[in-house]
C-alpha positions in Angstrom: -17.3 -32.1 -12.6 -16.8 -30.7 -9.3 -15.9 -32.7 -6.5 -17.0 -32.7 -3.1 -13.8 -30.0 -2.4 -15.4 -27.4 -4.9 -18.1 -25.7 -2.6 -20.5 -22.6 -4.0 -21.6 -20.2 -1.4 -24.9 -19.8 -3.2 -25.4 -23.6 -3.1 -24.9 -24.9 0.6 -27.7 -25.3 3.0 -26.4 -23.4 5.7 -27.2 -19.9 6.3 -27.6 -17.0 3.3 -24.8 -15.7 1.8 -26.4 -12.7 0.8 -27.4 -12.2 4.2 -23.8 -13.5 5.9 -21.6 -15.1 4.0 -19.1 -15.2 7.2 -21.7 -17.4 8.6 -21.3 -19.3 4.9 -17.9 -20.0 4.9 -17.5 -21.0 8.8 -20.0 -23.5 7.8 -18.0 -24.8 4.5 -14.9 -24.6 6.5 -16.0 -26.9 9.4 -17.4 -29.1 6.8 -14.1 -29.2 5.5 -12.6 -29.7 9.0 -15.1 -33.0 9.7 -14.1 -34.8 6.4 -10.9 -34.2 6.0 -10.1 -35.8 9.8 -7.2 -37.8 9.0 -3.6 -36.4 8.4 -2.4 -39.4 6.2 -4.2 -41.2 4.1 -2.1 -42.9 0.9 0.2 -39.9 1.1 -2.6 -37.4 1.0 -6.2 -36.9 3.8 -6.1 -33.0 3.6 -6.3 -31.5 0.1 -8.5 -28.4 1.4 -11.0 -27.1 -0.6 -12.1 -24.1 -2.8 -14.8 -22.1 -1.7 -16.1 -20.1 -4.7 -18.0 -16.7 -4.8 -20.0 -15.9 -7.8 -20.2 -12.2 -8.6 -22.9 -10.5 -6.4 -23.3 -8.3 -3.1 -22.9 -10.2 0.4 -22.9 -9.0 3.3 -20.9 -10.3 6.0 -21.8 -10.0 9.6 -19.6 -12.8 11.0 -16.3 -13.3 11.1 -14.8 -15.8 8.6 -12.1 -17.6 10.9 -9.4 -19.8 9.3 -7.4 -22.3 10.4 -6.9 -25.1 7.8 -3.6 -25.3 4.9 -5.3 -25.1 1.4 -8.2 -23.2 1.4 -8.9 -21.3 -1.6 -11.6 -18.4 -1.8 -11.6 -17.2 -5.1 -14.4 -15.1 -6.8 -15.6 -14.0 -10.5 -14.1 -10.2 -10.3 -12.6 -7.5 -7.9 -15.3 -5.3 -8.7 -12.9 -2.0 -7.7 -14.4 1.2 -8.5 -13.7 4.2 -6.2 -15.6 5.1 -3.1 -14.2 8.6 -2.3 -14.8 9.9 -6.0 -18.9 9.3 -5.2 -18.5 10.6 -1.6 -16.9 13.6 -3.0 -19.9 14.1 -5.8 -23.4 16.3 -4.6 -25.4 13.6 -3.6 -28.3 15.7 -5.9 -25.9 13.7 -8.3 -25.6 10.1 -7.7 -29.4 9.6 -9.7 -27.2 10.0 -12.7 -24.2 8.1 -12.1 -23.7 4.8 -13.8 -22.9 2.8 -10.1 -22.6 4.4 -6.7 -21.2 1.0 -5.4 -18.0 -1.0 -6.1 -19.3 -4.5 -7.9 -18.4 -8.3 -8.7 -17.6 -10.4 -6.4 -18.5 -7.8 -3.7 -18.0 -8.7 0.3 -19.8 -5.8 2.6 -18.3 -5.5 5.7 -20.4 -5.0 8.0 -19.3 -6.4 10.8 -19.5 -4.2 14.2 -17.0 -2.1 16.2 -15.7 -3.1 19.4 -12.6 -0.9 20.5 -12.3 -2.9 23.7 -11.7 -6.3 20.8 -9.0 -4.5 19.2 -8.3 -4.7 15.4 -8.6 -8.0 15.4 -12.6 -7.9 15.9 -13.9 -6.1 12.6 -11.4 -8.1 10.5 -13.9 -9.9 7.4 -11.2 -12.9 7.1 -9.2 -13.8 10.3 -6.7 -16.5 9.9 -4.9 -17.8 12.8 -3.7 -21.6 13.8 -1.1 -22.6 16.8 0.9 -26.0 16.4 3.0 -27.4 13.5 3.5 -26.9 10.7 2.6 -23.5 10.1 -0.7 -22.7 8.2 0.2 -23.0 5.0 -1.2 -22.1 1.1 -4.6 -20.2 2.1 -5.3 -18.0 -1.4 -7.6 -15.2 -1.8 -8.3 -14.3 -5.2 -10.4 -12.9 -7.8 -13.5 -11.0 -5.1 -14.0 -7.2 -3.6 -13.9 -6.6 0.0 -15.7 -3.1 0.8 -15.3 -1.7 4.3 -18.7 0.7 3.3 -18.3 3.9 4.5 -15.4 5.9 7.1 -16.3 7.6 10.2 -16.1 10.4 11.7 -12.7 10.6 14.0 -13.1 14.5 15.3 -10.1 15.5 13.6 -12.8 18.3 11.7 -12.5 16.7 8.3 -16.1 18.2 6.8 -16.8 14.9 4.8 -16.6 11.9 7.5 -16.1 9.7 4.1 -12.6 11.1 3.6 -11.4 10.2 6.9 -9.6 6.7 6.3 -11.1 5.2 9.9 -13.9 2.9 10.4 -11.4 0.1 12.1 -12.4 -2.4 9.4 -9.8 -4.9 7.8 -10.0 -7.0 4.9 -7.7 -10.0 5.2 -5.4 -10.3 8.8 -3.3 -13.1 9.6 -2.1 -13.4 13.1 0.3 -16.1 13.1 3.4 -17.8 11.4 2.1 -19.0 8.0 4.1 -20.5 4.7 3.3 -19.3 0.4 0.3 -17.4 1.1 -0.9 -16.1 -2.2 -3.1 -12.6 -2.4 -4.1 -12.5 -5.8 -6.7 -10.6 -8.3 -8.4 -8.4 -5.3 -10.2 -5.2 -4.7 -9.6 -3.7 -1.3 -11.8 -0.4 -0.9 -12.4 1.8 2.0 -11.2 -0.6 4.8 -8.6 1.1 7.3 -6.3 -1.7 6.8 -6.9 -3.8 3.6 -4.1 -6.3 4.1 -2.0 -7.2 7.7 -0.2 -10.2 7.9 2.4 -10.8 10.7 5.1 -13.4 10.4 4.9 -13.9 6.6 7.3 -16.6 5.1 6.9 -17.0 0.8 3.6 -14.5 0.7 3.0 -13.3 -2.4 0.8 -10.1 -2.8 0.4 -9.5 -6.9 -1.8 -7.8 -9.0 -4.4 -6.4 -6.6 -6.3 -3.4 -7.1 -5.7 -1.7 -3.1 -6.7 1.4 -3.1 -9.5 4.3 -0.5 -8.0 2.6 2.1 -6.2 3.8 5.5 -3.5 1.2 5.0 -2.8 -1.0 2.2 -0.1 -3.3 3.1 0.9 -4.2 6.3 4.1 -7.0 7.2 4.1 -6.4 10.6 6.1 -8.7 13.8 8.9 -10.6 11.1 9.0 -12.4 7.9 11.5 -13.8 5.2 11.3 -14.5 1.2 7.8 -12.7 0.1 7.0 -10.3 -2.7 4.5 -7.7 -3.3 4.2 -7.2 -7.3 2.5 -5.6 -10.4 -0.1 -4.4 -7.7 -2.1 -0.9 -8.1 -2.4 0.7 -4.8 -3.1 3.7 -3.1 -3.5 4.7 1.0 -5.3 7.9 2.7 -2.9 10.3 4.3 -3.1 8.5 7.8 -1.6 5.4 6.8 1.2 3.1 4.6 0.8 2.1 1.0 3.6 -0.9 1.6 4.9 -1.2 5.2 7.4 -4.0 6.4 8.4 -4.6 9.6 11.8 -6.8 10.2 11.7 -8.0 7.1 14.4 -10.2 5.2 14.1 -11.0 1.1 11.7 -8.8 0.5 10.7 -8.2 -3.2 8.8 -4.7 -3.9 8.6 -4.7 -8.0 6.2 -3.2 -10.5 3.6 -1.8 -8.6 2.1 1.6 -9.0 1.5 3.0 -6.2 -0.2 6.6 -6.5 -1.8 9.3 -3.6 -2.7 9.4 -0.9 -0.5 7.3 1.2 1.4 9.1 4.3 4.3 7.2 2.7 4.3 4.9 -0.1 7.0 2.5 0.7 8.0 2.1 4.5 10.5 -0.1 5.6 11.0 -0.4 9.5 14.3 -2.6 10.2 14.0 -4.3 6.8 17.4 -5.9 5.7 18.5 -7.8 2.2 15.9 -6.6 0.2 14.7 -5.3 -3.1 12.3 -2.0 -4.1 12.6 -2.3 -7.8 11.1 -0.7 -11.2 7.8 0.5 -9.4 6.1 3.8 -10.0 5.5 6.2 -7.0 3.5 9.2 -6.9 2.8 11.3 -4.0 1.6 14.4 -2.7 3.8 14.7 0.3 7.7 14.1 1.7 8.5 10.9 2.8 7.9 8.9 -0.6 10.3 6.0 0.5 11.4 6.2 4.0 14.2 3.4 6.0 14.3 3.4 9.3 14.6 1.5 12.2 18.6 0.6 11.4 17.8 -0.4 7.7 20.5 -2.9 6.3 21.7 -4.0 2.3 18.9 -3.1 0.6 18.7 -1.8 -3.1 16.2 0.6 -4.3 16.9 0.9 -8.3 15.3 1.4 -11.4 12.4 3.2 -10.2 10.4 7.0 -10.9 9.5 9.1 -8.0 7.0 11.6 -8.9 6.5 14.4 -6.1 3.2 16.6 -6.8 0.7 19.0 -4.4 -2.4 17.3 -4.3 -5.0 18.9 -6.8 -7.9 17.7 -5.7 -10.0 20.7 -4.1 -11.4 18.4 -1.1 -8.4 16.9 0.1 -6.0 20.0 0.0 -6.4 20.3 3.6 -4.8 17.2 4.1 -0.7 16.3 4.5 1.8 13.7 5.9 2.9 16.5 8.7 6.4 15.9 6.5 8.2 19.1 5.7 10.2 19.4 2.2 13.5 19.1 4.6 13.0 15.0 5.1 13.5 14.3 2.1 11.4 12.4 -0.4 13.9 9.4 0.2 14.9 8.8 3.8 17.6 6.6 5.1 18.7 5.8 8.4 20.5 2.5 8.5 24.0 0.5 6.7 25.0 -0.4 2.9 21.9 0.6 1.4 22.2 0.8 -2.6 20.1 4.1 -4.2 21.4 4.0 -7.8 19.9 4.3 -11.5 15.8 6.1 -9.9 14.4 9.0 -11.8 13.0 11.5 -9.5 10.4 14.2 -10.3 10.2 16.8 -7.7 6.9 19.0 -9.6 5.6 21.4 -6.7 5.2 25.7 -7.5 7.0 27.2 -4.6 4.2 29.1 -3.0 3.8 25.4 -1.5 7.5 24.5 -0.5 7.8 24.0 3.3 9.2 25.7 5.0 8.8 28.7 2.9 12.1 29.5 1.2 13.6 25.9 1.7 15.1 24.0 -0.9 12.9 20.5 -1.2 15.7 17.9 -0.5 15.3 14.5 -2.7 17.5 12.2 -0.9 18.4 12.3 2.6 20.9 10.0 4.5 20.2 10.7 8.2 22.1 7.8 9.9 24.0 5.2 9.3 27.7 4.1 7.2 28.7 2.8 4.2 25.1 3.4 2.4 25.9 3.8 -1.9 23.8 6.4 -3.7 24.3 7.0 -7.5 23.3 7.8 -10.7 20.2 8.9 -9.9 18.4 11.8 -12.2 16.5 14.5 -10.6 14.4 16.8 -12.7 12.5 19.5 -10.2 10.2 22.3 -11.9 7.6 24.5 -11.2 3.5 23.1 -12.2 2.7 26.1 -13.4 -0.8 25.1 -14.2 -3.7 26.3 -15.4 -6.6 24.0 -13.4 -9.6 23.8 -15.3 -12.9 23.7 -14.3 -13.5 19.8 -15.6 -10.1 19.1 -12.9 -11.6 21.3 -10.2 -14.6 19.3 -10.1 -13.1 16.1 -11.2 -10.3 14.0 -9.0 -9.5 12.0 -12.0 -9.5 14.9 -14.6 -7.3 16.8 -11.8 -4.6 14.0 -11.3 -4.2 13.6 -15.0 -4.0 17.3 -16.1 -1.3 17.9 -13.0 0.7 15.1 -14.2 0.6 15.7 -18.1 1.1 20.1 -17.3 5.1 20.2 -18.6 5.0 23.3 -21.2 4.9 25.9 -19.0 7.3 24.6 -15.9 10.6 26.0 -14.7 13.2 24.8 -12.8 12.7 25.4 -8.8 15.9 24.8 -6.6 16.3 21.4 -5.1 19.4 19.7 -2.0 19.5 16.3 -3.9 21.4 14.7 -1.6 21.8 15.6 2.4 24.2 14.0 4.6 23.5 14.1 7.9 26.2 14.5 10.6 25.2 11.1 12.1 25.7 9.7 8.6 29.9 8.7 8.1 31.4 6.6 5.4 28.6 6.9 2.5 29.1 7.3 -0.9 27.2 9.9 -3.0 28.2 9.9 -6.6 26.7 11.6 -9.8 23.4 12.7 -8.4 23.7 16.4 -7.3 25.6 19.3 -8.1 28.4 20.6 -5.6 26.2 23.3 -4.9 22.6 20.8 -5.1 25.0 18.5 -2.5 24.8 18.8 2.0 28.0 16.7 2.8 31.1 16.2 4.9 33.7 15.2 2.5 36.4 14.2 5.3 33.5 12.1 6.9 32.2 10.5 3.0 32.7 10.2 -0.2 31.6 12.9 -3.0 31.6 12.6 -6.4 29.1 15.8 -7.8 27.7 15.9 -11.4 29.7 18.0 -13.7 28.1 21.5 -14.2 27.5 22.8 -17.5 29.8 25.0 -18.7 32.5 24.7 -15.5 
């Protein structure tokens, strides 16, 4: 039997959840606060509440304001489906599609644009509370947040639905918090899916976050959190996973697919782990460590770089050339070991022309350790079918599985820039594939066959 701390948005007497679920949820939160006013009743008093969103479409025209702990907002399905594929199908073909919009328990973000109010203004769920203790244990589970449309950004993109710009955010946490959970969610067509400041013991797990400008942004500073087992794919302007001034972050078992300008971007991150992930990108700069990152472990990941196979998106890139590196390191005492790199690209698409693509680049810092990474550097040499030209899904699958006609290409396995000293590079590239000052760094090349 449901207790008085369980709420169904379709049964709440205030507002119409289908017209404005934001008004309904805010009214429920106000009811929880009025009933749970005492902080200590028999060693309890504020257990929080569960707000349930059944399957259906719910417009959100009022921002949800969360300032209580122990609140769980849950639905009955993450409802993700590709809006990008549909918006790049000729409109005359739409009547033949099985569905046009995401589904499940779906929030349609209909907040008005207000540039003067900043990015907070168009966040569907805005979380902040002042005072002590920090707000704790707010959970989002198993529903979809849909930004609906992107807009013309003035860049000349012929289809405004491909700009990844609309000012909308799914979940925005503005201040310090503890033990938040985002699980089993779907995020689509938002400029920022998840933006969180000052996270502690945060869990972002088993979500589908794709076709958003940026997917996960951990800003300000934070500690002891994890981003695990998610399916993630940002736009060409944004980050799939971004972390700033973080310590003790675990990024593990994620499947990160194109088109984010980076798969993982660390800025001032220390003593964190990136392990067991599968990364796929159409651009260099897949993993970036800048701002003096230190003592991070990057191990047992698969990095796959290829060219954009889908014609509507081929004009876009992240502004980096192939000399930047798939992995870019600026910092100290970082370890990059036992990773697999697949650089699969035809020579004609390498920039600058005739360059040797760089796999790992240590741009600055000291005492970084690169060891036993394996590199496959090949052309695609794929014959693109008519179906692949018409379908994003078919194009990407065909490109990934096209291996029989591949030929080896020249690469630079590791570059250690002059600003980087006392680094160790072992068994990752041959003598000819490595650019390193051996007087300032330690180096052991891979043995060449027949040498």
